[in-house]
Each structure stands twice: as structure tokens, then as C-alpha cells.
N, C-alpha and C positions, 0 to 999 in steps of 0.2 A: 295072655299077659305079656307085655313087653319088658325088656330089660330096664332096670332103673339106672340112671346116670350116676356115676360116682360123684361124691361131693367135691373131691379134689382131683386134679389131673396131674399128669406126668410133669408138666412144665413147673408146677408148684414144687414138686419134690426135687426137680433138677435145681431150681432156685435155692431151695433149702440146703441142698448139698454144697452149692457154691458158697453160701453165707456161713457155713460151719467153719470156714477158714478165716473169717473176718470179724472185726469188732461187732458186737451184738446189736448195736444201733442200726446196722444195715438191714436187719430183719424187719424193722419197723418201716423203713422206706419200701422194701419189697412188699410188705403187707399192704401199704397204702396203694402202691401201683396195681397190685392184683385186685384189690377191692374196687378201686376206681374204674378199672376196665371191665367190671361186672363179675369177676370171679370172687364173689363174696366169701365163700367158704375157704377158698385158697388163701385169701387175705387173712381170714380168721386163723387158719392153721399157721401161717407165717407170723402173725402177731403173737399167738400163744407160744410158739416155738422161740421167737425172739424174746418174749418176756421170761421164759424159762432160762434161756441162755444169759440174758442180761442180769437177772436176779442172781443167778449163780455167780456170774463174774463179779458183781458188786459185793456179794457177801463172802466169797471165797478169796478174793484178791486183797491182801492187806494194803496195797498201794492205792486203792480206789478211795477218793476223797468225797466227803459229803456234798461239797459244792461243785463237784465234777460229775463223774458218771452217775452217782446216786441221784443227783438233781435232774440230770438228763433222763434217767430211767423214769422217775416220777412224772416228769413232763410228758414223755412219750406215752406212758400208760394212760395218762389223762386225756391227751389229745387224740391219739389213735384209738385207744381202747373204748372211748365213749361211743363212737359210732358203731364199731364192730360189736361191742357187747349189746348195744341196743338192738341191732339186727339179730344177733344170736338169741336174744331173750324171747323173740317171737317164734323160735324154732328149737325148743329145748332138746328134743331128741337129736337133732343135728348138732346142737351145741355139744352134747355129750360125745357124739361121734368125732367131732373136731378134736376135743380134748383127748379122747382115746387114741386118736391118730398121732397127736403130739407125744403122748406117753410111749406109744409103740415105736415111734421114730427115735426117741431118746434111747431106748433100749438097744436099738440096732446101729446107732451112729454116734461116733465120738465128736465132741466139740473141740476141734483141733486148735482153735484160736486160744482157748484156755481149757485144757483137758480136764475131764471130770476127776481123774486120778489125783489132781492137785489137792482136792478137798472132797473126798467121798462123803463125809458127814454133811457138809454144806449142800452138796448136790442132792443127797437123799432128803434133806430138810426142805429144799425147794420143790422137789418132786412130790413129797408128801402134801405140800400145800396145794399143788395142782390136782392131785388125786382127791383131796378133800373137796375142792371146788367141783370137780366132776361128779362126785357122789352126792353133793348137795343139789346139783342141777337135776340129777336123776330122781332123787327123793322128793323134790319140790317142783316138778315139772308143771303141774297145773297152776300153782300160784305164780310161778315165774311168768308163764304165758299170759295169765290174767293181768298181772301188773304191767306187762309189756303192752298188752292191748289197750289198757287204760292210758298209759303214757302216750301211745300212738294217737289216741283220740285227742289228748291235750295238745299234741304238736300240730294238729290240723284244725 
């Protein structure tokens, strides 16, 4: 039996480390770039890490306006998330692995652009939401993959 290839590679993690110092919208651009070059799981990791960082930034930062970053976040989640979530829905086990990787990354890395210590309660709230999503995917793997397969048939 051969070794299995990891879902994400060092380049993705190096990219994530770079974007930890920048405005969270950058994670979405990095996610699109990775996904478009064929690194679909790397793109998914960067998307969900970006979503975690951007949601935290928008909810913890009192200066963020509804028609500014909050609107951009909603738009990016819709545009970028649609394709990535559709892809992940066909691979629920790997979907959970991507989310586990984001959660593990968050434990080991500070978001230096807007540090977690500025609002630990908001950070925990956002993390809890991601953890709930991960647990839902694990608990509903079969139905998620069935729905995804039906949606794929409709697309073709």
C-alpha cells in the first residue's frame, strides 16, 4: 500500500502564514488562486481560514461598517464559497479534514492583523460556528454527498 498524498501542501501553509499579517480579504484571493491552479483542498483551507479571520474581524472590530467590510465578506462568501463548498460537498470526509486543519491552524497561529486577544469572546463565538459546521458534516456525510451528487447531475 502506497502513501496517501496529503490534502494540503507546504505552499498553502506558507501562504496562510503570509496572510495572517494582512487584511482578511486577501485570504479569499489566495483561495481562488490555489483552487484555480488545481489545489482544490488548499483553496478550501485558505477560504475557510479567510472566512474565520474575516468573520472575527467584522464581529470584533467596532469600526467595521455594514456597507463596508461586512458587505464585502458576504459577497466573497457567496462568490468564492459557492464553488468551493460545491466541490467539498462531494467529499465530506475531506471537507471535515479541511475544517479540522483550519481549527488546528487557528490554535497554533495568531492573527496578527487583528489579534484574537482583542476580543476572545467573539473569536470563540466564530470558532464555535466553524466547529458546529464540521460536526454537522461528519454527522450528515451520506446525505451531504447524496445531495451533492444530485446537484452535479443537474449541472450537467
